[in-house]
PyMOL Python script that loads the backbone (N, CA, C, O; Angstrom):
from pymol import cmd

cmd.read_pdbstr("""\
ATOM      1  N   UNK A   1       0.848  -1.180   0.000  1.00  0.00           N
ATOM      2  CA  UNK A   1       0.000   0.000   0.000  1.00  0.00           C
ATOM      3  C   UNK A   1       0.892   1.241   0.000  1.00  0.00           C
ATOM      4  O   UNK A   1       1.919   1.259   0.678  1.00  0.00           O
ATOM      5  N   UNK A   2       0.517   2.272  -0.746  1.00  0.00           N
ATOM      6  CA  UNK A   2       1.319   3.498  -0.771  1.00  0.00           C
ATOM      7  C   UNK A   2       1.458   4.125   0.618  1.00  0.00           C
ATOM      8  O   UNK A   2       0.561   4.034   1.457  1.00  0.00           O
ATOM      9  N   UNK A   3       2.599   4.756   0.829  1.00  0.00           N
ATOM     10  CA  UNK A   3       2.830   5.510   2.060  1.00  0.00           C
ATOM     11  C   UNK A   3       2.942   6.983   1.716  1.00  0.00           C
ATOM     12  O   UNK A   3       3.392   7.354   0.632  1.00  0.00           O
ATOM     13  N   UNK A   4       2.521   7.821   2.668  1.00  0.00           N
ATOM     14  CA  UNK A   4       2.542   9.260   2.494  1.00  0.00           C
ATOM     15  C   UNK A   4       3.128   9.910   3.737  1.00  0.00           C
ATOM     16  O   UNK A   4       3.005   9.381   4.843  1.00  0.00           O
ATOM     17  N   UNK A   5       3.772  11.069   3.548  1.00  0.00           N
ATOM     18  CA  UNK A   5       4.191  11.893   4.676  1.00  0.00           C
ATOM     19  C   UNK A   5       3.322  13.145   4.636  1.00  0.00           C
ATOM     20  O   UNK A   5       3.181  13.792   3.598  1.00  0.00           O
ATOM     21  N   UNK A   6       2.746  13.469   5.785  1.00  0.00           N
ATOM     22  CA  UNK A   6       1.855  14.616   5.916  1.00  0.00           C
ATOM     23  C   UNK A   6       2.544  15.644   6.789  1.00  0.00           C
ATOM     24  O   UNK A   6       3.041  15.322   7.868  1.00  0.00           O
ATOM     25  N   UNK A   7       2.572  16.882   6.323  1.00  0.00           N
ATOM     26  CA  UNK A   7       3.119  17.984   7.108  1.00  0.00           C
ATOM     27  C   UNK A   7       1.945  18.760   7.694  1.00  0.00           C
ATOM     28  O   UNK A   7       1.107  19.286   6.960  1.00  0.00           O
ATOM     29  N   UNK A   8       1.893  18.826   9.017  1.00  0.00           N
ATOM     30  CA  UNK A   8       0.833  19.548   9.706  1.00  0.00           C
ATOM     31  C   UNK A   8       1.442  20.750  10.418  1.00  0.00           C
ATOM     32  O   UNK A   8       2.224  20.588  11.355  1.00  0.00           O
ATOM     33  N   UNK A   9       1.086  21.955   9.980  1.00  0.00           N
ATOM     34  CA  UNK A   9       1.571  23.166  10.645  1.00  0.00           C
ATOM     35  C   UNK A   9       0.733  23.372  11.901  1.00  0.00           C
ATOM     36  O   UNK A   9      -0.465  23.645  11.828  1.00  0.00           O
ATOM     37  N   UNK A  10       1.382  23.237  13.046  1.00  0.00           N
ATOM     38  CA  UNK A  10       0.714  23.351  14.338  1.00  0.00           C
ATOM     39  C   UNK A  10       1.610  24.143  15.280  1.00  0.00           C
ATOM     40  O   UNK A  10       2.381  23.554  16.039  1.00  0.00           O
ATOM     41  N   UNK A  11       1.518  25.487  15.242  1.00  0.00           N
ATOM     42  CA  UNK A  11       2.370  26.315  16.095  1.00  0.00           C
ATOM     43  C   UNK A  11       2.322  25.863  17.557  1.00  0.00           C
ATOM     44  O   UNK A  11       1.249  25.669  18.130  1.00  0.00           O
ATOM     45  N   UNK A  12       3.495  25.702  18.136  1.00  0.00           N
ATOM     46  CA  UNK A  12       3.584  25.278  19.534  1.00  0.00           C
ATOM     47  C   UNK A  12       3.486  23.777  19.744  1.00  0.00           C
ATOM     48  O   UNK A  12       3.420  23.322  20.886  1.00  0.00           O
ATOM     49  N   UNK A  13       3.476  23.002  18.676  1.00  0.00           N
ATOM     50  CA  UNK A  13       3.333  21.546  18.806  1.00  0.00           C
ATOM     51  C   UNK A  13       4.387  20.941  19.735  1.00  0.00           C
ATOM     52  O   UNK A  13       4.098  20.010  20.486  1.00  0.00           O
ATOM     53  N   UNK A  14       5.592  21.467  19.681  1.00  0.00           N
ATOM     54  CA  UNK A  14       6.675  20.932  20.504  1.00  0.00           C
ATOM     55  C   UNK A  14       6.502  21.192  21.989  1.00  0.00           C
ATOM     56  O   UNK A  14       7.208  20.606  22.809  1.00  0.00           O
ATOM     57  N   UNK A  15       5.571  22.064  22.341  1.00  0.00           N
ATOM     58  CA  UNK A  15       5.306  22.353  23.759  1.00  0.00           C
ATOM     59  C   UNK A  15       4.080  21.614  24.289  1.00  0.00           C
ATOM     60  O   UNK A  15       3.704  21.784  25.448  1.00  0.00           O
ATOM     61  N   UNK A  16       3.451  20.787  23.433  1.00  0.00           N
ATOM     62  CA  UNK A  16       2.281  20.034  23.900  1.00  0.00           C
ATOM     63  C   UNK A  16       2.695  19.039  24.982  1.00  0.00           C
ATOM     64  O   UNK A  16       3.730  18.380  24.876  1.00  0.00           O
ATOM     65  N   UNK A  17       1.881  18.943  26.009  1.00  0.00           N
ATOM     66  CA  UNK A  17       2.132  17.985  27.091  1.00  0.00           C
ATOM     67  C   UNK A  17       1.757  16.577  26.623  1.00  0.00           C
ATOM     68  O   UNK A  17       1.048  16.417  25.629  1.00  0.00           O
ATOM     69  N   UNK A  18       2.228  15.579  27.329  1.00  0.00           N
ATOM     70  CA  UNK A  18       1.956  14.194  26.945  1.00  0.00           C
ATOM     71  C   UNK A  18       0.459  13.890  26.928  1.00  0.00           C
ATOM     72  O   UNK A  18      -0.002  13.135  26.071  1.00  0.00           O
ATOM     73  N   UNK A  19      -0.311  14.467  27.863  1.00  0.00           N
ATOM     74  CA  UNK A  19      -1.753  14.212  27.852  1.00  0.00           C
ATOM     75  C   UNK A  19      -2.419  14.865  26.642  1.00  0.00           C
ATOM     76  O   UNK A  19      -3.389  14.323  26.113  1.00  0.00           O
ATOM     77  N   UNK A  20      -1.914  16.021  26.194  1.00  0.00           N
ATOM     78  CA  UNK A  20      -2.455  16.668  25.003  1.00  0.00           C
ATOM     79  C   UNK A  20      -2.133  15.860  23.744  1.00  0.00           C
ATOM     80  O   UNK A  20      -2.971  15.733  22.851  1.00  0.00           O
ATOM     81  N   UNK A  21      -0.926  15.320  23.679  1.00  0.00           N
ATOM     82  CA  UNK A  21      -0.556  14.467  22.549  1.00  0.00           C
ATOM     83  C   UNK A  21      -1.388  13.183  22.557  1.00  0.00           C
ATOM     84  O   UNK A  21      -1.811  12.707  21.504  1.00  0.00           O
ATOM     85  N   UNK A  22      -1.617  12.634  23.737  1.00  0.00           N
ATOM     86  CA  UNK A  22      -2.443  11.425  23.845  1.00  0.00           C
ATOM     87  C   UNK A  22      -3.865  11.704  23.358  1.00  0.00           C
ATOM     88  O   UNK A  22      -4.431  10.905  22.613  1.00  0.00           O
ATOM     89  N   UNK A  23      -4.446  12.831  23.774  1.00  0.00           N
ATOM     90  CA  UNK A  23      -5.804  13.177  23.346  1.00  0.00           C
ATOM     91  C   UNK A  23      -5.881  13.362  21.833  1.00  0.00           C
ATOM     92  O   UNK A  23      -6.834  12.907  21.200  1.00  0.00           O
ATOM     93  N   UNK A  24      -4.892  14.021  21.255  1.00  0.00           N
ATOM     94  CA  UNK A  24      -4.869  14.203  19.800  1.00  0.00           C
ATOM     95  C   UNK A  24      -4.743  12.851  19.100  1.00  0.00           C
ATOM     96  O   UNK A  24      -5.394  12.608  18.084  1.00  0.00           O
ATOM     97  N   UNK A  25      -3.908  11.981  19.646  1.00  0.00           N
ATOM     98  CA  UNK A  25      -3.733  10.644  19.073  1.00  0.00           C
ATOM     99  C   UNK A  25      -5.020   9.834  19.149  1.00  0.00           C
ATOM    100  O   UNK A  25      -5.381   9.139  18.199  1.00  0.00           O
ATOM    101  N   UNK A  26      -5.702   9.923  20.268  1.00  0.00           N
ATOM    102  CA  UNK A  26      -6.960   9.196  20.425  1.00  0.00           C
ATOM    103  C   UNK A  26      -8.005   9.683  19.430  1.00  0.00           C
ATOM    104  O   UNK A  26      -8.734   8.876  18.853  1.00  0.00           O
ATOM    105  N   UNK A  27      -8.087  10.996  19.223  1.00  0.00           N
ATOM    106  CA  UNK A  27      -9.026  11.538  18.254  1.00  0.00           C
ATOM    107  C   UNK A  27      -8.726  11.043  16.848  1.00  0.00           C
ATOM    108  O   UNK A  27      -9.633  10.673  16.102  1.00  0.00           O
ATOM    109  N   UNK A  28      -7.450  11.039  16.494  1.00  0.00           N
ATOM    110  CA  UNK A  28      -7.045  10.547  15.186  1.00  0.00           C
ATOM    111  C   UNK A  28      -7.398   9.068  15.026  1.00  0.00           C
ATOM    112  O   UNK A  28      -7.919   8.658  13.989  1.00  0.00           O
ATOM    113  N   UNK A  29      -7.113   8.279  16.045  1.00  0.00           N
ATOM    114  CA  UNK A  29      -7.402   6.838  15.989  1.00  0.00           C
ATOM    115  C   UNK A  29      -8.902   6.566  15.888  1.00  0.00           C
ATOM    116  O   UNK A  29      -9.316   5.625  15.210  1.00  0.00           O
ATOM    117  N   UNK A  30      -9.711   7.375  16.549  1.00  0.00           N
ATOM    118  CA  UNK A  30     -11.168   7.209  16.448  1.00  0.00           C
ATOM    119  C   UNK A  30     -11.635   7.391  15.006  1.00  0.00           C
ATOM    120  O   UNK A  30     -12.461   6.623  14.513  1.00  0.00           O
ATOM    121  N   UNK A  31     -11.107   8.402  14.341  1.00  0.00           N
ATOM    122  CA  UNK A  31     -11.475   8.638  12.943  1.00  0.00           C
ATOM    123  C   UNK A  31     -10.950   7.512  12.060  1.00  0.00           C
ATOM    124  O   UNK A  31     -11.638   7.082  11.134  1.00  0.00           O
ATOM    125  N   UNK A  32      -9.741   7.031  12.335  1.00  0.00           N
ATOM    126  CA  UNK A  32      -9.198   5.912  11.559  1.00  0.00           C
ATOM    127  C   UNK A  32     -10.099   4.685  11.654  1.00  0.00           C
ATOM    128  O   UNK A  32     -10.317   3.997  10.657  1.00  0.00           O
ATOM    129  N   UNK A  33     -10.622   4.410  12.843  1.00  0.00           N
ATOM    130  CA  UNK A  33     -11.534   3.269  13.008  1.00  0.00           C
ATOM    131  C   UNK A  33     -12.797   3.457  12.169  1.00  0.00           C
ATOM    132  O   UNK A  33     -13.306   2.506  11.577  1.00  0.00           O
ATOM    133  N   UNK A  34     -13.297   4.694  12.125  1.00  0.00           N
ATOM    134  CA  UNK A  34     -14.486   4.982  11.324  1.00  0.00           C
ATOM    135  C   UNK A  34     -14.220   4.781   9.834  1.00  0.00           C
ATOM    136  O   UNK A  34     -15.082   4.281   9.112  1.00  0.00           O
ATOM    137  N   UNK A  35     -13.043   5.163   9.376  1.00  0.00           N
ATOM    138  CA  UNK A  35     -12.718   5.076   7.956  1.00  0.00           C
ATOM    139  C   UNK A  35     -12.393   3.654   7.508  1.00  0.00           C
ATOM    140  O   UNK A  35     -12.487   3.344   6.320  1.00  0.00           O
ATOM    141  N   UNK A  36     -12.017   2.799   8.432  1.00  0.00           N
ATOM    142  CA  UNK A  36     -11.734   1.407   8.081  1.00  0.00           C
ATOM    143  C   UNK A  36     -10.265   1.104   7.897  1.00  0.00           C
ATOM    144  O   UNK A  36      -9.416   1.982   8.048  1.00  0.00           O
ATOM    145  N   UNK A  37      -9.965  -0.152   7.566  1.00  0.00           N
ATOM    146  CA  UNK A  37      -8.580  -0.625   7.552  1.00  0.00           C
ATOM    147  C   UNK A  37      -7.741  -0.169   6.365  1.00  0.00           C
ATOM    148  O   UNK A  37      -6.548  -0.470   6.322  1.00  0.00           O
ATOM    149  N   UNK A  38      -8.310   0.535   5.416  1.00  0.00           N
ATOM    150  CA  UNK A  38      -7.523   0.966   4.264  1.00  0.00           C
ATOM    151  C   UNK A  38      -6.539   2.086   4.591  1.00  0.00           C
ATOM    152  O   UNK A  38      -5.602   2.328   3.830  1.00  0.00           O
ATOM    153  N   UNK A  39      -6.741   2.763   5.708  1.00  0.00           N
ATOM    154  CA  UNK A  39      -5.839   3.851   6.092  1.00  0.00           C
ATOM    155  C   UNK A  39      -5.228   3.506   7.441  1.00  0.00           C
ATOM    156  O   UNK A  39      -5.930   3.122   8.376  1.00  0.00           O
ATOM    157  N   UNK A  40      -3.909   3.649   7.528  1.00  0.00           N
ATOM    158  CA  UNK A  40      -3.181   3.302   8.747  1.00  0.00           C
ATOM    159  C   UNK A  40      -2.184   4.409   9.088  1.00  0.00           C
ATOM    160  O   UNK A  40      -1.481   4.926   8.220  1.00  0.00           O
ATOM    161  N   UNK A  41      -2.144   4.749  10.347  1.00  0.00           N
ATOM    162  CA  UNK A  41      -1.163   5.705  10.847  1.00  0.00           C
ATOM    163  C   UNK A  41       0.059   4.906  11.274  1.00  0.00           C
ATOM    164  O   UNK A  41      -0.060   3.991  12.089  1.00  0.00           O
ATOM    165  N   UNK A  42       1.225   5.233  10.742  1.00  0.00           N
ATOM    166  CA  UNK A  42       2.457   4.513  11.068  1.00  0.00           C
ATOM    167  C   UNK A  42       3.133   5.148  12.276  1.00  0.00           C
ATOM    168  O   UNK A  42       3.347   4.480  13.287  1.00  0.00           O
ATOM    169  N   UNK A  43       3.471   6.437  12.183  1.00  0.00           N
ATOM    170  CA  UNK A  43       4.060   7.180  13.288  1.00  0.00           C
ATOM    171  C   UNK A  43       4.148   8.653  12.912  1.00  0.00           C
ATOM    172  O   UNK A  43       3.887   9.036  11.771  1.00  0.00           O
ATOM    173  N   UNK A  44       4.519   9.466  13.888  1.00  0.00           N
ATOM    174  CA  UNK A  44       4.643  10.907  13.653  1.00  0.00           C
ATOM    175  C   UNK A  44       5.870  11.454  14.368  1.00  0.00           C
ATOM    176  O   UNK A  44       6.348  10.885  15.349  1.00  0.00           O
ATOM    177  N   UNK A  45       6.365  12.570  13.853  1.00  0.00           N
ATOM    178  CA  UNK A  45       7.478  13.295  14.443  1.00  0.00           C
ATOM    179  C   UNK A  45       6.965  14.669  14.853  1.00  0.00           C
ATOM    180  O   UNK A  45       6.425  15.404  14.027  1.00  0.00           O
ATOM    181  N   UNK A  46       7.128  15.014  16.113  1.00  0.00           N
ATOM    182  CA  UNK A  46       6.679  16.306  16.623  1.00  0.00           C
ATOM    183  C   UNK A  46       7.892  17.236  16.696  1.00  0.00           C
ATOM    184  O   UNK A  46       8.888  16.927  17.351  1.00  0.00           O
ATOM    185  N   UNK A  47       7.791  18.380  16.010  1.00  0.00           N
ATOM    186  CA  UNK A  47       8.846  19.388  16.062  1.00  0.00           C
ATOM    187  C   UNK A  47       8.264  20.631  16.736  1.00  0.00           C
ATOM    188  O   UNK A  47       7.134  20.597  17.223  1.00  0.00           O
ATOM    189  N   UNK A  48       9.009  21.702  16.767  1.00  0.00           N
ATOM    190  CA  UNK A  48       8.536  22.899  17.474  1.00  0.00           C
ATOM    191  C   UNK A  48       7.171  23.372  16.998  1.00  0.00           C
ATOM    192  O   UNK A  48       6.280  23.620  17.811  1.00  0.00           O
ATOM    193  N   UNK A  49       7.002  23.499  15.689  1.00  0.00           N
ATOM    194  CA  UNK A  49       5.768  24.085  15.153  1.00  0.00           C
ATOM    195  C   UNK A  49       5.081  23.240  14.087  1.00  0.00           C
ATOM    196  O   UNK A  49       4.169  23.714  13.409  1.00  0.00           O
ATOM    197  N   UNK A  50       5.512  21.998  13.939  1.00  0.00           N
ATOM    198  CA  UNK A  50       4.910  21.116  12.944  1.00  0.00           C
ATOM    199  C   UNK A  50       4.906  19.690  13.460  1.00  0.00           C
ATOM    200  O   UNK A  50       5.693  19.316  14.329  1.00  0.00           O
ATOM    201  N   UNK A  51       4.001  18.907  12.900  1.00  0.00           N
ATOM    202  CA  UNK A  51       4.002  17.469  13.122  1.00  0.00           C
ATOM    203  C   UNK A  51       4.057  16.820  11.749  1.00  0.00           C
ATOM    204  O   UNK A  51       3.273  17.159  10.862  1.00  0.00           O
ATOM    205  N   UNK A  52       4.983  15.888  11.577  1.00  0.00           N
ATOM    206  CA  UNK A  52       5.141  15.146  10.333  1.00  0.00           C
ATOM    207  C   UNK A  52       4.654  13.722  10.591  1.00  0.00           C
ATOM    208  O   UNK A  52       5.166  13.032  11.473  1.00  0.00           O
ATOM    209  N   UNK A  53       3.663  13.291   9.816  1.00  0.00           N
ATOM    210  CA  UNK A  53       3.043  11.989  10.032  1.00  0.00           C
ATOM    211  C   UNK A  53       3.262  11.093   8.822  1.00  0.00           C
ATOM    212  O   UNK A  53       3.222  11.551   7.680  1.00  0.00           O
ATOM    213  N   UNK A  54       3.491   9.823   9.081  1.00  0.00           N
ATOM    214  CA  UNK A  54       3.596   8.829   8.015  1.00  0.00           C
ATOM    215  C   UNK A  54       2.348   7.957   8.088  1.00  0.00           C
ATOM    216  O   UNK A  54       2.010   7.406   9.135  1.00  0.00           O
ATOM    217  N   UNK A  55       1.677   7.849   6.946  1.00  0.00           N
ATOM    218  CA  UNK A  55       0.442   7.056   6.836  1.00  0.00           C
ATOM    219  C   UNK A  55       0.539   6.113   5.657  1.00  0.00           C
ATOM    220  O   UNK A  55       1.255   6.376   4.692  1.00  0.00           O
ATOM    221  N   UNK A  56      -0.184   5.015   5.743  1.00  0.00           N
ATOM    222  CA  UNK A  56      -0.405   4.122   4.607  1.00  0.00           C
ATOM    223  C   UNK A  56      -1.859   4.305   4.193  1.00  0.00           C
ATOM    224  O   UNK A  56      -2.761   4.262   5.029  1.00  0.00           O
ATOM    225  N   UNK A  57      -2.076   4.508   2.909  1.00  0.00           N
ATOM    226  CA  UNK A  57      -3.435   4.698   2.399  1.00  0.00           C
ATOM    227  C   UNK A  57      -3.413   4.496   0.889  1.00  0.00           C
ATOM    228  O   UNK A  57      -2.372   4.670   0.255  1.00  0.00           O
ATOM    229  N   UNK A  58      -4.552   4.132   0.311  1.00  0.00           N
ATOM    230  CA  UNK A  58      -4.589   3.942  -1.134  1.00  0.00           C
ATOM    231  C   UNK A  58      -4.543   5.256  -1.920  1.00  0.00           C
ATOM    232  O   UNK A  58      -4.230   5.256  -3.110  1.00  0.00           O
ATOM    233  N   UNK A  59      -4.859   6.389  -1.247  1.00  0.00           N
ATOM    234  CA  UNK A  59      -4.893   7.654  -1.982  1.00  0.00           C
ATOM    235  C   UNK A  59      -4.682   8.848  -1.055  1.00  0.00           C
ATOM    236  O   UNK A  59      -4.921   8.785   0.151  1.00  0.00           O
ATOM    237  N   UNK A  60      -4.228   9.928  -1.665  1.00  0.00           N
ATOM    238  CA  UNK A  60      -4.093  11.197  -0.945  1.00  0.00           C
ATOM    239  C   UNK A  60      -5.469  11.694  -0.496  1.00  0.00           C
ATOM    240  O   UNK A  60      -5.601  12.308   0.563  1.00  0.00           O
ATOM    241  N   UNK A  61      -6.474  11.427  -1.300  1.00  0.00           N
ATOM    242  CA  UNK A  61      -7.837  11.863  -0.972  1.00  0.00           C
ATOM    243  C   UNK A  61      -8.309  11.295   0.367  1.00  0.00           C
ATOM    244  O   UNK A  61      -8.944  12.003   1.149  1.00  0.00           O
ATOM    245  N   UNK A  62      -8.003  10.025   0.638  1.00  0.00           N
ATOM    246  CA  UNK A  62      -8.399   9.417   1.908  1.00  0.00           C
ATOM    247  C   UNK A  62      -7.654  10.056   3.079  1.00  0.00           C
ATOM    248  O   UNK A  62      -8.213  10.204   4.166  1.00  0.00           O
ATOM    249  N   UNK A  63      -6.410  10.430   2.861  1.00  0.00           N
ATOM    250  CA  UNK A  63      -5.631  11.126   3.907  1.00  0.00           C
ATOM    251  C   UNK A  63      -6.278  12.483   4.205  1.00  0.00           C
ATOM    252  O   UNK A  63      -6.420  12.862   5.367  1.00  0.00           O
ATOM    253  N   UNK A  64      -6.663  13.203   3.166  1.00  0.00           N
ATOM    254  CA  UNK A  64      -7.320  14.501   3.365  1.00  0.00           C
ATOM    255  C   UNK A  64      -8.651  14.339   4.095  1.00  0.00           C
ATOM    256  O   UNK A  64      -8.997  15.160   4.944  1.00  0.00           O
ATOM    257  N   UNK A  65      -9.390  13.294   3.770  1.00  0.00           N
ATOM    258  CA  UNK A  65     -10.659  13.028   4.451  1.00  0.00           C
ATOM    259  C   UNK A  65     -10.415  12.782   5.937  1.00  0.00           C
ATOM    260  O   UNK A  65     -11.146  13.303   6.779  1.00  0.00           O
ATOM    261  N   UNK A  66      -9.401  11.999   6.261  1.00  0.00           N
ATOM    262  CA  UNK A  66      -9.064  11.739   7.659  1.00  0.00           C
ATOM    263  C   UNK A  66      -8.744  13.045   8.381  1.00  0.00           C
ATOM    264  O   UNK A  66      -9.251  13.297   9.474  1.00  0.00           O
ATOM    265  N   UNK A  67      -7.900  13.873   7.764  1.00  0.00           N
ATOM    266  CA  UNK A  67      -7.505  15.141   8.397  1.00  0.00           C
ATOM    267  C   UNK A  67      -8.729  16.013   8.662  1.00  0.00           C
ATOM    268  O   UNK A  67      -8.860  16.596   9.738  1.00  0.00           O
ATOM    269  N   UNK A  68      -9.615  16.098   7.689  1.00  0.00           N
ATOM    270  CA  UNK A  68     -10.808  16.932   7.852  1.00  0.00           C
ATOM    271  C   UNK A  68     -11.691  16.413   8.985  1.00  0.00           C
ATOM    272  O   UNK A  68     -12.137  17.187   9.832  1.00  0.00           O
ATOM    273  N   UNK A  69     -11.943  15.105   9.000  1.00  0.00           N
ATOM    274  CA  UNK A  69     -12.802  14.525  10.044  1.00  0.00           C
ATOM    275  C   UNK A  69     -12.171  14.631  11.429  1.00  0.00           C
ATOM    276  O   UNK A  69     -12.873  14.793  12.428  1.00  0.00           O
ATOM    277  N   UNK A  70     -10.839  14.538  11.484  1.00  0.00           N
ATOM    278  CA  UNK A  70     -10.135  14.612  12.766  1.00  0.00           C
ATOM    279  C   UNK A  70      -9.887  16.051  13.208  1.00  0.00           C
ATOM    280  O   UNK A  70      -9.441  16.288  14.330  1.00  0.00           O
ATOM    281  N   UNK A  71     -10.174  17.009  12.334  1.00  0.00           N
ATOM    282  CA  UNK A  71      -9.933  18.413  12.676  1.00  0.00           C
ATOM    283  C   UNK A  71      -8.460  18.755  12.713  1.00  0.00           C
ATOM    284  O   UNK A  71      -8.034  19.595  13.506  1.00  0.00           O
ATOM    285  N   UNK A  72      -7.677  18.109  11.858  1.00  0.00           N
ATOM    286  CA  UNK A  72      -6.234  18.335  11.817  1.00  0.00           C
ATOM    287  C   UNK A  72      -5.842  18.999  10.505  1.00  0.00           C
ATOM    288  O   UNK A  72      -6.454  18.731   9.471  1.00  0.00           O
ATOM    289  N   UNK A  73      -4.836  19.858  10.533  1.00  0.00           N
ATOM    290  CA  UNK A  73      -4.359  20.420   9.265  1.00  0.00           C
ATOM    291  C   UNK A  73      -3.596  19.359   8.470  1.00  0.00           C
ATOM    292  O   UNK A  73      -3.016  18.435   9.041  1.00  0.00           O
ATOM    293  N   UNK A  74      -3.607  19.504   7.170  1.00  0.00           N
ATOM    294  CA  UNK A  74      -2.784  18.681   6.279  1.00  0.00           C
ATOM    295  C   UNK A  74      -2.233  19.643   5.240  1.00  0.00           C
ATOM    296  O   UNK A  74      -2.713  19.699   4.108  1.00  0.00           O
ATOM    297  N   UNK A  75      -1.214  20.402   5.644  1.00  0.00           N
ATOM    298  CA  UNK A  75      -0.695  21.471   4.804  1.00  0.00           C
ATOM    299  C   UNK A  75      -0.015  20.956   3.548  1.00  0.00           C
ATOM    300  O   UNK A  75      -0.068  21.597   2.498  1.00  0.00           O
ATOM    301  N   UNK A  76       0.619  19.809   3.654  1.00  0.00           N
ATOM    302  CA  UNK A  76       1.146  19.163   2.454  1.00  0.00           C
ATOM    303  C   UNK A  76       1.122  17.657   2.663  1.00  0.00           C
ATOM    304  O   UNK A  76       1.297  17.150   3.770  1.00  0.00           O
ATOM    305  N   UNK A  77       0.900  16.973   1.564  1.00  0.00           N
ATOM    306  CA  UNK A  77       0.876  15.507   1.563  1.00  0.00           C
ATOM    307  C   UNK A  77       1.735  15.065   0.387  1.00  0.00           C
ATOM    308  O   UNK A  77       1.511  15.491  -0.746  1.00  0.00           O
ATOM    309  N   UNK A  78       2.717  14.213   0.656  1.00  0.00           N
ATOM    310  CA  UNK A  78       3.602  13.734  -0.404  1.00  0.00           C
ATOM    311  C   UNK A  78       3.701  12.216  -0.325  1.00  0.00           C
ATOM    312  O   UNK A  78       3.881  11.641   0.748  1.00  0.00           O
ATOM    313  N   UNK A  79       3.579  11.586  -1.480  1.00  0.00           N
ATOM    314  CA  UNK A  79       3.731  10.132  -1.525  1.00  0.00           C
ATOM    315  C   UNK A  79       5.207   9.781  -1.367  1.00  0.00           C
ATOM    316  O   UNK A  79       6.072  10.388  -1.999  1.00  0.00           O
ATOM    317  N   UNK A  80       5.477   8.816  -0.537  1.00  0.00           N
ATOM    318  CA  UNK A  80       6.846   8.336  -0.320  1.00  0.00           C
ATOM    319  C   UNK A  80       7.179   7.366  -1.446  1.00  0.00           C
ATOM    320  O   UNK A  80       6.487   6.364  -1.628  1.00  0.00           O
ATOM    321  N   UNK A  81       8.214   7.653  -2.187  1.00  0.00           N
ATOM    322  CA  UNK A  81       8.605   6.817  -3.327  1.00  0.00           C
ATOM    323  C   UNK A  81       9.680   5.805  -2.975  1.00  0.00           C
ATOM    324  O   UNK A  81       9.785   4.758  -3.614  1.00  0.00           O
ATOM    325  N   UNK A  82      10.482   6.112  -1.958  1.00  0.00           N
ATOM    326  CA  UNK A  82      11.554   5.197  -1.547  1.00  0.00           C
ATOM    327  C   UNK A  82      11.974   5.578  -0.136  1.00  0.00           C
ATOM    328  O   UNK A  82      11.747   6.702   0.313  1.00  0.00           O
ATOM    329  N   UNK A  83      12.578   4.644   0.542  1.00  0.00           N
ATOM    330  CA  UNK A  83      13.143   4.888   1.858  1.00  0.00           C
ATOM    331  C   UNK A  83      14.622   4.549   1.775  1.00  0.00           C
ATOM    332  O   UNK A  83      15.001   3.491   1.272  1.00  0.00           O
ATOM    333  N   UNK A  84      15.448   5.454   2.271  1.00  0.00           N
ATOM    334  CA  UNK A  84      16.884   5.196   2.293  1.00  0.00           C
ATOM    335  C   UNK A  84      17.405   5.422   3.713  1.00  0.00           C
ATOM    336  O   UNK A  84      16.798   6.131   4.515  1.00  0.00           O
ATOM    337  N   UNK A  85      18.521   4.809   3.987  1.00  0.00           N
ATOM    338  CA  UNK A  85      19.202   4.970   5.268  1.00  0.00           C
ATOM    339  C   UNK A  85      20.672   4.666   5.032  1.00  0.00           C
ATOM    340  O   UNK A  85      21.056   4.414   3.889  1.00  0.00           O
ATOM    341  N   UNK A  86      21.519   4.679   6.069  1.00  0.00           N
ATOM    342  CA  UNK A  86      22.944   4.453   5.846  1.00  0.00           C
ATOM    343  C   UNK A  86      23.260   3.128   5.148  1.00  0.00           C
ATOM    344  O   UNK A  86      24.276   3.028   4.461  1.00  0.00           O
ATOM    345  N   UNK A  87      22.418   2.123   5.309  1.00  0.00           N
ATOM    346  CA  UNK A  87      22.699   0.846   4.651  1.00  0.00           C
ATOM    347  C   UNK A  87      22.495   0.925   3.135  1.00  0.00           C
ATOM    348  O   UNK A  87      22.981   0.061   2.405  1.00  0.00           O
ATOM    349  N   UNK A  88      21.790   1.939   2.658  1.00  0.00           N
ATOM    350  CA  UNK A  88      21.611   2.127   1.223  1.00  0.00           C
ATOM    351  C   UNK A  88      22.952   2.358   0.543  1.00  0.00           C
ATOM    352  O   UNK A  88      23.127   2.001  -0.622  1.00  0.00           O
ATOM    353  N   UNK A  89      23.888   2.944   1.253  1.00  0.00           N
ATOM    354  CA  UNK A  89      25.209   3.247   0.682  1.00  0.00           C
ATOM    355  C   UNK A  89      26.096   2.026   0.528  1.00  0.00           C
ATOM    356  O   UNK A  89      27.121   2.073  -0.151  1.00  0.00           O
ATOM    357  N   UNK A  90      25.702   0.948   1.151  1.00  0.00           N
ATOM    358  CA  UNK A  90      26.573  -0.255   1.125  1.00  0.00           C
ATOM    359  C   UNK A  90      26.422  -1.034  -0.161  1.00  0.00           C
ATOM    360  O   UNK A  90      27.076  -2.061  -0.342  1.00  0.00           O
TER     361      UNK A  90
END
""", "prot")
cmd.dss("prot")
cmd.show_as("cartoon", "prot")
cmd.util.cbc("prot")
cmd.orient("prot")
């Protein structure tokens, strides 16, 4: 299934407390359950003012639907074409 990286502009994201992050995660997971197994949240990276999320989904449209239902921004969505790491150089 295709993977996507979503950039969410969320000023102050890096200052969110663990309970606030948990609540946001729970809201996202609730919407994922409603949408069904075709969309999966892999993980996210929280930075000072943005959250970068990796999702598996058949289309960008389904990712946008999730963001809208969850009340989350999706400022950019890019399909991941390849994954590289230090072992790629070997």
